[in-house]
C-alpha positions, 0 to 999 in steps of 0.5 A, a space after each residue: 464680512 471681515 473688517 476690510 470689507 466694512 463700508 467707511 459709512 458703517 464704520 462712522 455710523 458706529 462711531 457716532 452712536 458710540 460718541 453719542 453714548 459716551 458723551 450722555 452716558 446712557 447706552 445706544 443700542 443699534 438693530 441689525 434686521 435682514 432676512 434669513 441668510 442675509 449676513 446679520 450675525 457676520 455683520 454683527 461679528 466684523 462690527 463688535 471685531 472693528 470697535 472691541 470694548 466699545 461694542 458687544 452683539 445681542 442676537 434675538 435669536 436666543 429667544 427661540 421657544 425651545 422645540 417642545 414647546 413648538 413641537 407642544 404648539 403645532 408649530 415645530 416645522 415653522 421654526 423661525 416665524 415670528 410667533 416661534 419667539 419669546 418676543 415679549 421676553 426679548 422685548 423685556 431684555 432690550 427694555 433691561 438693557 436701556 437701563 442696565 442700572 450698574 449690573 451685568 445683564 444675562 441673555 441667553 444664546 441660541 446654539 445651532 448644533 443643538 437648535 435650543 437656546 442656552 439661557 445666561 450665555 452671554 454677559 452683557 456688562 453695563 459700561 459697554 456703550 453700544 449694544 448691536 442687536 441682530 435679528 429678524 423682526 425687529 421692525 415688525 409691526 404686529 404687537 409685541 415685536 413693535 415694541 422694538 423699534 422705539 428701544 432702538 436707537 438706529 436701525 440698519 436693514 442688511 440686504 443681499 442677493 436673494 439667490 446669494 442668501 438662499 445658497 447661504 441658507 441652503 449651506 447652513 442648513 446642510 452644515 447642521 445635518 440636514 440633506 440637500 432636498 431637506 434643506 432646500 425645501 426648509 429654505 423655500 417652504 420655511 425661511 422664505 415666508 419669513 424673508 418676505 414679511 421681513 422685507 415688507 418691514 425695511 421701509 422703518 430701518 434708518 439706513 439699508 447696507 447692501 452685502 
């Protein structure tokens, strides 16, 4: 999503959260939730570009369990499901970010080219008033994910046509090395069950943004 394509209401809501943070001296957290391929990362980047310096993106994907750990647990073929993340570690990060204490907080970043997370790759300075937290499972009611919602000041559900979302996923999987057949199989057998679970959580969002 380009800056020009950002809905006026999105910018209005973004500015309100920034102003609240600056007026109170307390950081705000905005959650972007949606199914795989909905465009969360693209939207988050556009929002940050719209308000540079006042916002920073913090992705949930950095808390993917390592591939070796997933293999040991027998979950490698379900990578991306709720139990393939260090959810408790992610919740602990959000708790730290609510009260940064004047120090830089370092977060991991997921690198698709190696399909692994890199520790400490994202530096989050204490002076940034609004953090844009993007991820699939911020609204789930299952522990420990359930703690995420109370740590977010506002949550937006990013909605998109299912056919478009599937084609985005297939293109992404192909870009990172899967064949057409394997990409479509992964989208149908792994991504789609997760998408249905995420969609069921949209009622907990403050706003639905159609992309």
